[in-house]
C-alpha positions as CSV (number, residue, x, y, z in Angstrom):
1,X,235.2,93.6,191.9
2,X,232.2,91.4,191.4
3,X,233.2,87.8,191.7
4,X,232.4,85.7,188.6
5,X,234.3,82.4,189.3
6,X,235.0,80.2,192.3
7,X,237.8,77.6,192.4
8,X,237.5,74.7,194.8
9,X,240.2,72.5,196.2
10,X,238.8,69.0,196.9
11,X,240.8,67.0,199.5
12,X,240.6,68.7,202.9
13,X,238.2,71.3,201.6
14,X,235.1,69.5,200.4
15,X,235.8,66.0,201.7
16,X,237.6,64.9,204.9
17,X,240.5,63.0,203.2
18,X,243.7,64.6,204.2
19,X,244.4,62.1,207.0
20,X,243.8,59.2,204.5
21,X,246.2,60.8,202.0
22,X,248.8,61.1,204.7
23,X,248.5,57.5,205.8
24,X,248.6,56.4,202.2
25,X,251.8,58.3,201.6
26,X,253.3,56.8,204.8
27,X,252.5,53.3,203.5
28,X,253.8,54.0,200.1
29,X,257.1,55.2,201.5
30,X,257.3,52.1,203.8
31,X,256.7,49.8,200.8
32,X,259.9,51.2,199.3
33,X,262.0,51.2,202.4
34,X,261.5,54.8,203.7
35,X,260.4,55.5,207.2
36,X,258.6,58.8,207.3
37,X,256.6,60.1,210.2
38,X,253.0,61.3,209.7
39,X,253.9,64.6,211.2
40,X,256.5,65.1,208.4
41,X,254.0,64.2,205.8
42,X,251.3,66.5,207.4
43,X,253.5,69.5,206.6
44,X,253.4,68.7,202.9
45,X,249.8,67.5,202.5
46,X,248.0,69.4,199.7
47,X,250.9,69.1,197.3
48,X,250.8,66.7,194.4
49,X,253.2,63.8,194.4
50,X,255.6,65.6,192.0
51,X,256.4,68.2,194.7
52,X,255.6,66.2,197.9
53,X,258.2,63.4,197.3
54,X,261.2,65.6,196.6
55,X,260.2,67.9,199.5
56,X,260.4,65.0,201.9
57,X,263.2,62.8,200.4
58,X,265.2,65.3,198.3
59,X,265.7,65.3,194.6
60,X,268.2,62.4,194.4
61,X,265.8,59.9,196.1
62,X,263.0,61.4,194.1
63,X,264.9,60.6,190.9
64,X,265.6,57.1,192.2
65,X,262.1,56.1,193.6
66,X,259.8,59.0,193.0
67,X,257.7,57.3,190.2
68,X,257.3,54.1,192.2
69,X,256.2,56.1,195.2
70,X,253.7,58.1,193.2
71,X,252.3,54.9,191.7
72,X,252.0,53.3,195.1
73,X,250.2,56.1,196.9
74,X,246.9,55.9,195.0
75,X,246.8,52.1,195.6
76,X,247.2,52.6,199.3
77,X,244.7,55.5,199.3
78,X,242.1,53.2,197.6
79,X,242.5,50.5,200.3
80,X,242.2,53.0,203.2
81,X,239.3,54.9,201.6
82,X,237.3,51.8,200.9
83,X,237.9,50.6,204.4
84,X,237.3,53.8,206.4
85,X,235.2,56.0,204.0
86,X,235.6,59.7,203.0
87,X,233.2,61.9,204.9
88,X,231.9,65.0,203.2
89,X,232.4,68.2,205.1
90,X,229.2,70.0,206.3
91,X,227.8,72.4,203.8
92,X,230.0,71.3,200.9
93,X,227.1,70.4,198.5
94,X,224.9,73.3,199.7
95,X,227.7,75.8,199.1
96,X,228.2,74.7,195.6
97,X,224.5,74.7,194.9
98,X,224.1,78.2,196.3
99,X,226.9,79.6,194.1
100,X,225.2,78.1,191.1
101,X,222.0,79.8,192.1
102,X,223.9,83.1,192.3
103,X,225.3,82.4,188.8
104,X,228.9,82.2,190.0
105,X,230.7,79.6,187.9
106,X,232.7,77.0,189.8
107,X,235.7,74.8,188.9
108,X,237.2,72.0,190.9
109,X,241.0,72.2,191.0
110,X,242.6,69.0,192.5
111,X,246.1,67.6,192.6
112,X,244.6,64.1,192.2
113,X,244.5,62.4,188.9
114,X,241.2,61.4,187.1
115,X,241.1,57.9,188.6
116,X,241.7,58.9,192.1
117,X,239.2,61.7,191.8
118,X,236.6,59.3,190.5
119,X,237.3,57.0,193.4
120,X,236.9,59.8,196.0
121,X,233.7,60.8,194.4
122,X,232.3,57.3,194.5
123,X,233.3,56.6,198.1
124,X,232.4,60.0,199.5
125,X,229.1,60.1,197.7
126,X,229.7,63.8,196.7
127,X,228.8,64.0,193.0
128,X,231.3,66.7,192.4
129,X,231.3,66.4,188.6
130,X,227.6,67.4,188.7
131,X,228.0,70.2,191.2
132,X,230.7,72.2,189.5
133,X,230.9,73.7,186.0
134,X,234.5,72.6,185.2
135,X,237.2,70.2,186.6
136,X,240.9,70.5,186.3
137,X,243.3,67.9,187.8
138,X,246.8,66.6,187.9
139,X,246.6,65.5,184.3
140,X,246.1,69.1,183.1
141,X,249.3,70.5,184.6
142,X,253.1,70.2,184.7
143,X,253.7,71.1,188.3
144,X,251.4,70.8,191.3
145,X,250.9,73.2,194.2
146,X,252.5,75.4,195.5
147,X,253.2,76.2,191.8
148,X,250.3,78.2,190.3
149,X,249.7,75.8,187.4
150,X,246.5,74.3,188.8
151,X,245.0,77.7,189.7
152,X,246.0,79.1,186.2
153,X,244.4,76.1,184.5
154,X,241.2,76.5,186.5
155,X,241.0,80.1,185.6
156,X,241.4,79.2,181.9
157,X,238.7,76.5,182.2
158,X,236.3,79.2,183.4
159,X,237.4,81.6,180.5
160,X,238.0,84.4,183.0
161,X,240.8,86.6,184.3
162,X,242.4,85.8,187.7
163,X,240.9,89.1,189.0
164,X,237.4,87.6,188.5
165,X,238.1,84.6,190.7
166,X,238.6,83.4,194.2
167,X,239.7,80.0,195.5
168,X,238.6,78.0,198.6
169,X,241.4,75.8,200.0
170,X,242.7,74.3,203.2
171,X,246.5,74.4,203.0
172,X,249.3,77.0,202.8
173,X,250.1,75.5,199.3
174,X,246.6,76.6,198.1
175,X,247.3,80.1,199.3
176,X,250.8,80.2,197.7
177,X,249.5,78.9,194.4
178,X,246.8,81.5,194.5
179,X,249.2,84.3,195.2
180,X,251.3,83.5,192.2
181,X,248.3,82.8,190.1
182,X,246.6,86.2,190.8
183,X,243.6,84.7,192.6
184,X,242.3,85.5,196.1
185,X,242.5,82.6,198.5
186,X,239.9,82.0,201.2
187,X,241.0,79.4,203.7
188,X,239.4,76.6,205.7
189,X,240.7,75.0,208.9
190,X,238.7,71.7,208.4
191,X,241.7,70.2,206.6
192,X,243.8,70.3,209.7
193,X,245.9,73.5,209.3
194,X,245.4,76.3,211.8
195,X,244.2,79.7,210.6
196,X,247.5,81.4,211.4
197,X,249.3,79.1,208.9
198,X,246.8,79.9,206.2
199,X,246.9,83.6,206.8
200,X,250.7,83.7,206.8
201,X,250.7,81.9,203.5
202,X,248.4,84.5,201.9
203,X,244.8,83.5,202.6
204,X,242.7,86.7,202.8
205,X,240.3,85.3,205.4
206,X,239.7,81.9,207.1
207,X,236.5,79.9,208.0
208,X,235.9,76.6,209.7
209,X,234.4,74.6,206.9
210,X,232.1,75.0,203.8
211,X,229.1,75.3,206.1
212,X,230.7,78.2,207.9
213,X,231.5,79.9,204.5
214,X,227.9,79.3,203.4
215,X,226.6,80.9,206.6
216,X,228.7,84.0,205.9
217,X,228.7,83.9,202.1
218,X,227.9,87.6,201.5
219,X,230.8,88.6,203.7
220,X,233.1,86.0,202.1
221,X,232.3,87.2,198.6
222,X,232.8,90.8,199.6
223,X,236.2,90.0,201.2
224,X,237.2,88.2,198.0
225,X,236.1,91.0,195.7
226,X,235.0,94.2,197.4
227,X,234.4,96.3,194.2
228,X,231.6,96.3,191.8
229,X,233.5,96.2,188.5
230,X,233.8,92.9,186.7
231,X,237.5,92.8,185.8
232,X,237.2,90.9,182.5
233,X,240.1,91.0,180.0
234,X,238.7,94.0,178.2
235,X,238.4,96.1,181.4
236,X,241.9,95.2,182.6
237,X,243.4,96.0,179.2
238,X,241.6,99.3,179.2
239,X,243.2,100.3,182.5
240,X,246.6,99.1,181.3
241,X,246.4,101.1,178.1
242,X,245.7,104.2,180.2
243,X,248.8,103.4,182.2
244,X,250.8,102.9,179.0
245,X,249.7,106.3,177.8
246,X,250.9,107.8,181.1
247,X,254.2,106.0,180.7
248,X,254.6,107.5,177.2
249,X,253.9,110.9,178.6
250,X,256.6,110.4,181.2
251,X,259.0,109.4,178.5
252,X,258.2,112.7,176.7
253,X,259.2,114.5,179.9
254,X,262.6,112.8,180.1
255,X,261.7,109.9,182.4
256,X,262.0,106.1,182.1
257,X,258.6,105.1,180.6
258,X,256.8,103.5,183.6
259,X,253.2,104.6,184.2
260,X,250.6,103.8,186.8
261,X,246.8,104.3,187.3
262,X,244.9,104.0,190.5
263,X,241.1,103.1,190.2
264,X,238.2,102.4,192.5
265,X,236.5,99.1,192.5
266,X,233.9,100.4,190.0
267,X,236.6,101.0,187.4
268,X,236.7,104.8,187.8
269,X,240.2,106.3,187.7
270,X,241.3,108.2,190.8
271,X,244.8,109.2,189.9
272,X,247.7,108.7,187.4
273,X,251.4,109.0,187.6
274,X,254.7,108.3,185.9
275,X,258.2,107.9,187.2
276,X,259.6,111.3,188.3
277,X,263.1,110.3,189.5
278,X,264.8,112.7,187.1
279,X,262.6,115.7,187.6
280,X,262.5,115.4,191.4
281,X,265.9,113.9,192.0
282,X,264.2,111.4,194.3
283,X,264.9,107.7,194.0
284,X,261.6,106.9,195.7
285,X,259.5,108.8,193.0
286,X,258.3,105.6,191.3
287,X,255.2,105.7,189.2
288,X,253.1,104.0,191.8
289,X,254.3,106.2,194.6
290,X,253.7,109.4,192.5
291,X,250.2,108.0,191.8
292,X,249.4,107.5,195.5
293,X,250.5,111.1,196.1
294,X,248.2,112.3,193.4
295,X,245.3,110.3,194.9
296,X,245.4,112.1,198.3
297,X,242.1,113.6,199.2
298,X,240.3,112.0,196.2
299,X,238.9,109.0,197.9
300,X,237.7,107.7,201.4
301,X,240.5,106.9,203.8
302,X,238.9,103.5,204.4
303,X,238.6,102.5,200.7
304,X,239.4,98.8,200.3
305,X,238.5,98.2,196.7
306,X,241.4,99.9,195.0
307,X,242.9,98.7,191.7
308,X,246.6,99.7,191.0
309,X,247.7,99.2,187.4
310,X,251.4,99.6,186.5
311,X,253.2,99.0,183.3
312,X,256.1,97.4,185.2
313,X,255.9,94.9,188.1
314,X,256.0,96.8,191.4
315,X,259.2,96.8,193.5
316,X,259.3,96.0,197.2
317,X,258.7,99.6,198.2
318,X,255.7,100.0,195.9
319,X,254.1,96.7,196.9
320,X,254.6,97.6,200.6
321,X,252.9,100.9,200.0
322,X,250.0,99.2,198.2
323,X,249.5,96.9,201.2
324,X,249.4,99.9,203.5
325,X,246.9,101.6,201.2
326,X,244.7,98.5,201.3
327,X,244.9,98.0,197.5
328,X,242.7,95.1,196.6
329,X,244.2,94.2,193.1
330,X,247.5,95.0,191.4
331,X,247.8,94.5,187.7
332,X,251.1,94.9,186.0
333,X,252.5,94.6,182.4
334,X,256.2,93.6,182.1
335,X,257.8,91.5,184.8
336,X,260.7,93.0,186.7
337,X,262.6,89.8,187.8
338,X,265.6,91.6,189.3
339,X,263.8,94.1,191.5
340,X,260.2,92.9,191.7
341,X,258.4,92.8,195.0
342,X,255.7,90.4,194.2
343,X,257.9,87.3,194.6
344,X,259.9,88.6,197.6
345,X,257.2,90.2,199.9
346,X,255.4,87.9,202.3
347,X,251.7,88.4,203.1
348,X,251.4,90.8,206.1
349,X,250.2,89.5,209.4
350,X,249.2,92.8,211.1
351,X,245.5,93.9,211.2
352,X,244.4,96.5,208.7
353,X,246.7,95.4,205.8
354,X,246.5,92.5,203.4
355,X,248.1,90.9,200.4
356,X,246.6,92.3,197.1
357,X,245.7,89.8,194.4
358,X,248.5,90.3,191.8
359,X,247.8,89.8,188.1
360,X,250.8,90.0,185.8
361,X,251.9,89.9,182.2
362,X,249.1,92.1,180.9
363,X,250.0,93.7,177.6
364,X,253.7,93.1,178.5
365,X,254.9,93.5,174.9
366,X,253.6,97.0,174.8
367,X,255.5,97.9,178.0
368,X,258.6,96.3,176.6
369,X,258.3,98.2,173.4
370,X,258.2,101.5,175.3
371,X,261.5,100.6,177.1
372,X,263.1,99.7,173.8
373,X,262.0,103.0,172.4
374,X,263.4,104.9,175.4
375,X,266.7,103.0,175.2
376,X,267.2,104.3,171.7
377,X,267.1,107.9,172.8
378,X,270.4,109.7,173.3
379,X,271.7,111.2,176.6
380,X,269.7,109.0,178.9
381,X,270.8,108.6,182.5
382,X,273.6,105.9,182.5
383,X,272.3,104.2,185.7
384,X,268.8,104.0,184.2
385,X,270.2,102.7,180.9
386,X,271.8,99.8,182.8
387,X,268.6,99.1,184.6
388,X,266.5,99.0,181.4
389,X,269.1,96.9,179.6
390,X,269.1,94.4,182.5
391,X,265.3,94.4,182.5
392,X,265.0,93.7,178.8
393,X,267.7,91.0,179.0
394,X,266.0,89.2,181.8
395,X,262.6,89.3,180.2
396,X,263.5,88.4,176.6
397,X,261.7,85.4,175.2
């Protein structure tokens, strides 16, 4: 998928500020009577104060002193930054300029507020507001990383789908936010976290710093988006409508209406399938698994640009199979909160497999409507009726 948008974390990614933030947090804690080691804070750096404080002190102490701590940290950060400076990482400005030359739109996504961002921009000398197309910060969201809010807000600022974007970040919280926001994460070790931590959290690949990414930019862009199709909203909805038609066909053949489509990175459909649990008497005959079976021999064994579209969020089995098949992007319609795999499966660590980007809630009402239509039919399998009733109850509203 051709990449159209690039999201940038700021602290630890473009400027060398993580240590300053950690020391500022330590001073803020000390001001209010809490002794917290830097090593403990280091594990949380990259989060906003709304999630960092309760992670370290617990929710009771956050309720008691959280606001005072969050107010104190920027004050301590300013003192330290003015005293010690905020170096810019090598290649930061050049990378942003090169992406602009390539007509890839950029957005800064930072957990800092507007005042702290302006301070960092002034002290570092990196005129970030002039180098990116959009900015989103802590003032634009309800919950900071590892929640996906910041990533989702950045994608919206660009006016794109998550499948069109990648993010460059330096902490596991960046990778986790990307995973739940449907965006590919590319990691950097310059912020202080080892490559193994970033990969385990879901980063697709890791480089040293922005200069290293710039030196390998063609490879980085291909890793982030190996296909040629631009997965704009219209393209994604076209594939999902195809999957919905397959699901309806399955319902006409006596199956629960779940459909899937497998496409190459240029948008060309390779295979389709619907649930065949009743016809085959096989509990593993999910729509995705049937689709993979139909795709055998129709594409190169080393294809890494596959797009799997399913009307229902994949289960653990289907997500695992997608990883083994090196699916690049999964798009689903209705969430499956009871049996979904996307929230329960960790990124793989073995070579040759990877975590697909996962984009959800696409035409979800249409998928839900099919389940409601199926549920009204007589003589359905009682176990499947209970599954669909639970699914609709858990996803209502």
